C-alpha positions as CSV (number, residue, x, y, z in Angstrom):
1,M,3.4,-18.1,-8.6
2,T,4.5,-21.4,-6.4
3,Q,6.6,-20.7,-3.4
4,E,8.5,-23.8,-0.9
5,A,9.9,-22.7,2.5
6,T,13.8,-21.4,2.2
7,P,15.6,-21.7,5.7
8,E,16.4,-17.9,5.2
9,V,14.9,-15.5,7.9
10,A,14.5,-12.0,8.4
11,Q,12.8,-10.9,11.6
12,G,9.7,-8.5,10.9
13,T,7.9,-5.7,12.9
14,P,5.7,-6.5,15.6
15,R,2.0,-7.3,14.3
16,A,-0.6,-4.4,13.7
17,R,-3.5,-4.4,16.2
18,F,-6.6,-2.4,16.4
19,H,-7.6,0.3,18.8
20,R,-10.1,2.7,18.9
21,L,-9.4,6.3,17.9
22,R,-11.5,9.5,17.7
23,V,-11.9,11.8,14.7
24,T,-11.1,15.0,15.0
25,A,-11.4,16.5,11.7
26,V,-13.5,15.3,8.2
27,D,-11.9,17.6,5.4
28,R,-13.3,17.4,1.9
29,L,-10.5,17.3,-0.6
30,T,-13.0,16.8,-3.5
31,D,-16.6,16.1,-4.5
32,D,-15.5,12.4,-4.0
33,S,-12.8,12.3,-1.5
34,V,-12.2,13.5,1.9
35,A,-9.3,13.7,4.5
36,L,-10.2,11.8,8.2
37,T,-7.8,12.9,11.0
38,F,-7.3,10.8,14.2
39,T,-6.1,11.8,17.7
40,V,-4.0,9.3,19.4
41,P,-3.8,9.2,23.1
42,D,-0.8,9.6,24.8
43,E,-0.5,5.7,25.8
44,L,-1.2,4.8,22.2
45,R,1.2,7.1,20.5
46,E,4.4,4.9,20.2
47,A,2.3,2.1,18.6
48,Y,1.5,4.1,16.1
49,R,4.8,5.3,15.2
50,Y,4.9,5.0,11.5
51,A,7.4,5.5,8.6
52,P,6.5,7.9,5.5
53,G,4.3,5.6,3.2
54,Q,2.8,3.2,5.7
55,H,-0.8,2.6,5.7
56,L,-3.8,2.0,8.1
57,A,-6.8,-0.2,8.0
58,L,-10.3,1.1,9.2
59,R,-12.7,-1.5,10.8
60,R,-16.3,-1.3,11.3
61,T,-19.4,-3.8,11.3
62,A,-22.5,-3.5,9.3
63,D,-25.3,-5.8,9.2
64,G,-23.3,-8.2,11.3
65,A,-20.7,-8.3,8.9
66,E,-17.3,-7.0,9.5
67,I,-15.3,-4.7,6.6
68,R,-12.1,-3.8,6.4
69,R,-10.4,-1.3,4.3
70,T,-7.1,0.3,3.9
71,Y,-6.1,3.9,3.6
72,S,-2.6,5.4,3.6
73,I,-1.2,8.2,5.6
74,C,-0.9,11.2,4.0
75,S,0.9,13.3,6.7
76,A,4.6,13.9,7.2
77,A,6.0,11.3,9.9
78,P,7.2,13.2,13.1
79,A,11.1,12.9,13.3
80,D,11.9,12.8,17.0
81,E,8.5,11.9,18.5
82,A,5.3,9.5,18.0
83,P,2.3,11.0,16.2
84,R,-0.3,12.8,18.2
85,L,-2.6,13.1,14.7
86,L,-2.9,10.6,12.0
87,R,-4.8,11.8,8.6
88,V,-5.3,9.3,5.9
89,G,-7.1,10.0,2.6
90,V,-10.5,8.1,1.4
91,R,-11.8,8.1,-2.0
92,L,-15.3,7.6,-2.7
93,V,-15.6,4.2,-4.8
94,D,-19.1,3.2,-6.7
95,G,-20.8,0.7,-4.1
96,G,-17.9,1.0,-1.7
97,A,-19.1,0.2,1.9
98,F,-16.8,1.6,3.7
99,S,-16.0,4.9,2.0
100,T,-19.6,5.7,1.6
101,Y,-20.0,5.6,5.1
102,A,-16.6,7.7,5.6
103,H,-18.4,10.3,3.1
104,K,-21.7,10.4,4.1
105,E,-21.7,9.2,8.1
106,I,-18.2,10.0,10.1
107,A,-18.2,13.1,11.6
108,V,-15.9,14.7,14.4
109,G,-16.1,13.1,17.4
110,D,-16.6,9.7,16.2
111,E,-14.3,6.6,17.1
112,L,-13.2,4.5,14.9
113,E,-11.6,0.9,15.2
114,V,-7.8,1.9,13.2
115,M,-5.3,-0.5,13.0
116,T,-1.6,0.2,13.8
117,P,0.4,1.4,10.9
118,A,1.6,-1.1,8.4
119,G,3.0,-1.3,4.9
120,R,6.5,-1.8,3.3
121,F,6.1,1.1,0.6
122,T,8.5,3.7,2.4
123,L,11.4,5.7,2.1
124,D,13.8,6.1,4.8
125,P,14.7,10.0,4.3
126,A,18.2,10.3,2.8
127,P,20.2,12.9,0.6
128,G,19.6,11.9,-3.2
129,H,17.3,12.6,-5.9
130,Y,13.7,10.9,-5.7
131,A,10.8,10.4,-8.2
132,A,7.5,9.1,-8.1
133,V,4.9,8.5,-10.6
134,V,1.1,8.2,-9.1
135,G,-2.1,8.1,-10.2
136,G,-5.3,9.6,-8.3
137,S,-5.5,8.3,-4.9
138,G,-1.8,7.1,-5.3
139,I,-0.8,10.5,-4.0
140,T,-1.3,10.0,-0.9
141,P,1.1,7.5,0.7
142,V,4.0,9.6,-1.7
143,L,2.8,12.9,-0.2
144,S,3.7,11.6,3.0
145,I,6.9,10.4,1.4
146,A,8.0,13.6,-0.4
147,T,7.1,16.1,2.5
148,T,8.9,13.5,5.1
149,L,12.0,13.8,3.0
150,L,12.2,17.5,2.0
151,E,11.4,18.6,5.6
152,R,14.1,16.2,6.9
153,T,16.7,16.4,4.4
154,P,18.1,19.7,3.0
155,E,20.5,17.7,0.4
156,A,17.7,15.7,-0.9
157,R,15.4,16.7,-4.3
158,F,11.8,15.2,-5.0
159,C,9.9,14.8,-8.5
160,L,6.7,14.2,-8.6
161,I,4.5,13.3,-11.8
162,R,1.1,12.9,-11.0
163,S,-2.0,12.1,-13.4
164,D,-5.6,12.5,-12.5
165,R,-8.8,12.8,-14.4
166,T,-9.3,16.6,-13.9
167,T,-8.3,19.1,-11.6
168,A,-11.7,19.4,-9.9
169,S,-11.0,15.7,-8.9
170,T,-7.4,16.1,-7.8
171,M,-6.6,15.1,-4.2
172,F,-4.4,17.3,-2.2
173,L,-4.1,19.9,-4.4
174,E,-3.2,22.8,-1.8
175,E,-0.9,20.3,0.1
176,V,1.3,19.8,-3.3
177,A,1.1,23.4,-3.9
178,D,2.4,24.1,-0.4
179,L,5.3,21.7,-1.3
180,K,5.8,23.5,-4.2
181,D,6.2,27.0,-2.7
182,R,8.0,25.8,0.1
183,Y,10.5,24.0,-1.8
184,A,10.7,25.4,-5.0
185,D,14.4,24.4,-5.7
186,R,14.0,20.7,-4.5
187,F,10.6,19.9,-5.3
188,Q,9.8,19.3,-9.2
189,L,5.7,19.0,-10.0
190,V,4.6,17.4,-13.3
191,T,0.6,17.2,-13.6
192,V,-1.3,15.4,-16.5
193,L,-4.8,15.4,-16.9
194,S,-6.6,12.4,-18.6
195,R,-9.5,14.4,-19.1
196,E,-9.0,18.2,-19.3
197,E,-6.9,20.7,-21.4
198,Q,-4.5,22.6,-19.2
199,Q,-3.5,26.0,-20.4
200,A,-0.1,25.2,-19.7
201,G,2.3,21.7,-19.5
202,L,1.8,18.4,-20.6
203,A,-1.1,17.9,-23.2
204,S,-3.9,15.9,-21.7
205,G,-4.0,11.9,-22.3
206,R,-3.2,8.8,-20.1
207,L,0.3,7.9,-18.9
208,D,1.2,4.9,-20.6
209,R,4.2,3.1,-20.8
210,E,5.3,5.0,-24.0
211,R,4.4,8.3,-23.3
212,L,6.8,7.9,-19.7
213,A,9.4,6.1,-21.3
214,E,9.7,9.4,-23.5
215,L,9.0,12.1,-20.8
216,L,11.1,10.7,-18.1
217,P,14.3,11.4,-19.4
218,A,13.4,15.1,-20.6
219,L,12.1,15.8,-16.9
220,L,14.9,14.2,-15.0
221,P,18.5,12.6,-14.9
222,V,16.6,8.9,-14.5
223,E,19.9,7.1,-14.0
224,R,20.8,9.0,-11.1
225,V,17.2,8.7,-9.0
226,A,17.9,6.8,-5.9
227,G,14.5,5.7,-5.6
228,W,11.4,5.5,-7.7
229,F,7.8,5.3,-6.1
230,L,5.1,4.3,-8.1
231,C,1.5,4.2,-7.0
232,G,-2.0,4.3,-8.1
233,P,-4.0,1.5,-10.3
234,F,-2.8,-1.1,-11.8
235,G,-2.2,-0.3,-15.1
236,L,-0.4,2.9,-14.4
237,V,1.9,1.4,-12.3
238,Q,2.9,-1.6,-14.7
239,G,3.3,0.7,-17.6
240,A,5.6,3.1,-15.1
241,E,7.7,0.0,-14.2
242,R,8.1,-1.3,-17.9
243,A,9.1,2.2,-18.9
244,L,11.6,2.6,-15.9
245,R,12.9,-0.8,-16.9
246,G,13.3,-0.3,-20.5
247,L,15.2,3.1,-19.4
248,G,17.9,0.9,-17.5
249,V,16.8,1.3,-13.7
250,R,17.5,-1.6,-11.7
251,R,14.5,-3.1,-10.2
252,D,15.7,-2.5,-6.7
253,R,15.5,1.3,-6.9
254,I,11.5,0.7,-8.0
255,H,8.8,0.9,-5.3
256,E,5.2,0.2,-6.1
257,E,2.0,0.0,-4.1
258,I,-1.2,-1.0,-6.2
259,F,-4.7,1.1,-5.1
260,H,-6.9,-0.4,-7.8
261,V,-6.3,-3.9,-10.2
262,D,-9.5,-3.7,-11.9
263,D,-8.3,-1.3,-14.9
264,G,-6.0,-3.6,-16.8
265,P,-5.4,-7.3,-17.1
266,A,-3.8,-8.1,-13.6
267,P,-1.4,-10.9,-13.5
268,V,-4.0,-13.4,-11.5
269,R,-1.8,-16.9,-11.8
270,P,-4.0,-19.9,-11.0
271,A,-3.5,-21.4,-7.5
272,R,-1.8,-24.5,-8.4
273,P,-0.3,-23.7,-11.8
274,G,1.9,-25.9,-13.7
275,G,0.0,-28.7,-13.1
276,V,0.6,-29.0,-9.4
277,S,-2.5,-30.8,-7.8
278,A,-3.8,-29.9,-4.5
279,P,-3.3,-32.6,-1.8
280,A,-6.5,-34.2,-0.8
281,H,-6.3,-33.4,2.8
282,S,-3.7,-30.3,4.3
283,T,-3.0,-28.9,7.6
284,V,-1.8,-25.6,8.2
285,T,0.0,-25.0,11.3
286,A,0.4,-20.7,12.4
287,Q,2.5,-19.1,14.6
288,L,0.8,-16.0,15.8
289,D,1.7,-13.6,18.7
290,G,3.9,-16.3,20.3
291,R,0.9,-18.8,20.0
292,S,0.8,-21.8,17.7
293,G,-2.2,-23.7,16.2
294,S,-2.6,-26.5,13.6
295,W,-6.0,-26.9,11.5
296,P,-7.4,-28.5,8.4
297,V,-7.6,-26.9,5.3
298,Q,-11.1,-26.8,3.8
299,D,-11.7,-27.2,0.2
300,G,-10.8,-24.2,-1.9
301,E,-9.9,-22.1,1.1
302,S,-6.8,-19.6,1.3
303,L,-4.3,-20.1,4.3
304,L,-6.0,-17.0,5.7
305,E,-9.2,-18.3,5.6
306,T,-8.4,-21.2,7.4
307,V,-6.7,-19.4,10.2
308,L,-9.3,-16.8,10.8
309,R,-12.0,-19.7,11.5
310,N,-9.7,-20.8,14.4
311,R,-7.8,-17.3,15.2
312,P,-10.0,-14.5,14.4
313,D,-7.2,-12.2,15.4
314,A,-4.9,-13.2,12.5
315,P,-3.8,-10.0,10.5
316,Y,-5.6,-8.9,7.4
317,A,-7.1,-5.8,5.8
318,C,-7.9,-6.3,1.7
319,K,-7.9,-9.9,1.3
320,G,-6.6,-9.0,-2.4
321,G,-3.2,-9.3,-2.5
322,V,-2.5,-5.6,-2.2
323,C,-2.3,-4.2,1.0
324,G,0.5,-6.9,2.5
325,T,-0.8,-6.8,6.0
326,C,-1.4,-10.8,6.0
327,R,2.1,-11.2,5.0
328,A,3.3,-14.4,6.7
329,F,6.9,-16.5,6.6
330,L,6.5,-19.7,5.3
331,V,8.3,-22.1,7.7
332,S,7.9,-25.4,5.8
333,G,6.0,-27.0,3.0
334,S,5.1,-25.6,-0.1
335,I,2.2,-23.2,-1.6
336,A,0.8,-21.6,-4.7
337,M,0.0,-17.8,-4.5
338,D,-2.9,-16.9,-6.6
339,R,-1.7,-13.3,-7.1
340,N,0.5,-10.6,-5.3
341,F,0.8,-6.9,-5.9
342,A,2.3,-6.2,-2.3
343,L,5.6,-8.3,-1.9
344,E,8.9,-7.1,-3.4
345,P,10.7,-9.8,-5.2
346,E,13.3,-9.9,-2.5
347,E,10.8,-10.8,0.2
348,T,9.1,-13.4,-1.4
349,E,12.8,-14.8,-2.0
350,A,13.2,-14.5,1.4
351,G,10.4,-17.0,2.2
352,Y,7.7,-14.7,2.6
353,V,4.0,-15.0,1.2
354,L,0.3,-13.5,1.3
355,A,-1.7,-15.7,3.7
356,C,-4.9,-14.0,1.8
357,Q,-3.6,-15.6,-1.7
358,S,-1.8,-18.8,-0.6
359,H,-3.3,-22.6,-1.2
360,P,-1.3,-25.4,0.3
361,T,0.3,-27.8,-2.3
362,T,1.7,-30.2,0.3
363,E,0.0,-31.9,3.0
364,K,1.6,-29.8,5.6
365,V,2.1,-26.0,5.4
366,E,3.4,-23.9,8.4
367,L,3.1,-19.9,8.5
368,D,4.5,-17.7,10.8
369,F,3.0,-14.5,11.6
370,D,5.2,-13.1,14.0
371,R,8.3,-13.0,11.8
């Protein structure tokens, strides 16, 4: 994916920052997942105001190395006031440096470094029919989206199609059941288990493109759904998007957030595709927090890595092209992105790039992290 600067500019949100927050609850959801609740001090509550679907980056230092991981907020967004509490879901990943720490060491009373909310996988509650297809821990931001929508908008409906391995591995089982009880006439729940037979409901198995293309029209009026929210592993999200596009759903009604990209052939694009050569020497100029600086790009570095060597406060979380925390506006020059799982097409068309995946294809590149 190559991109050149465009004159169209859209103003962004304030840049995320870290603050130390106290853990007030650690709830075991399944054998391999927990929910962490943080208390937000009064003086920071406005900074942690969030839209349903946004996420938090958590940071710690272990053996001299900084570790950052991003976790979605699962609770409903307060309507009229900034939040007093923040709750995120954390699923254990084999060998995961942060998730293992969260499961084995974090306790009530601990203080963690928590970044202010970020992310654009969000819904501004409004009347209408909405739907989501989620897999595994992809339920986390959608739980916030659905709960907020149903609480605030009596004219709204929400259909949740979720895929999990087994009942025992299903995160937020009680919270989703509570939604079904509270909003029986406006909340539709469909559960598919890939490794366990159910006594009632759909047969077990994976939710792939073909199955979804057949299932979705039987569940709800696809053409009248105002917004589709797809979240989870790459394969599930890609299959759901293709199924929806095949059913005639407009691209601007489909919103995606990828949680994992290792379960399918991710569309990784070369840093300099199409025969575009990297210049022998490149310089990146970055505007960050109102201050600008220019630095040479070392061989093989992403633009984020160059900026971080000189400005450690540059925003990032995953460095994998998934979370979108390092989004920046391309003011001038040309870059190539290795991959992009975070920015919507309209964002890239407007001139935004992921700094962690961007490499220069011109001698001078200018980024603005403040837009």
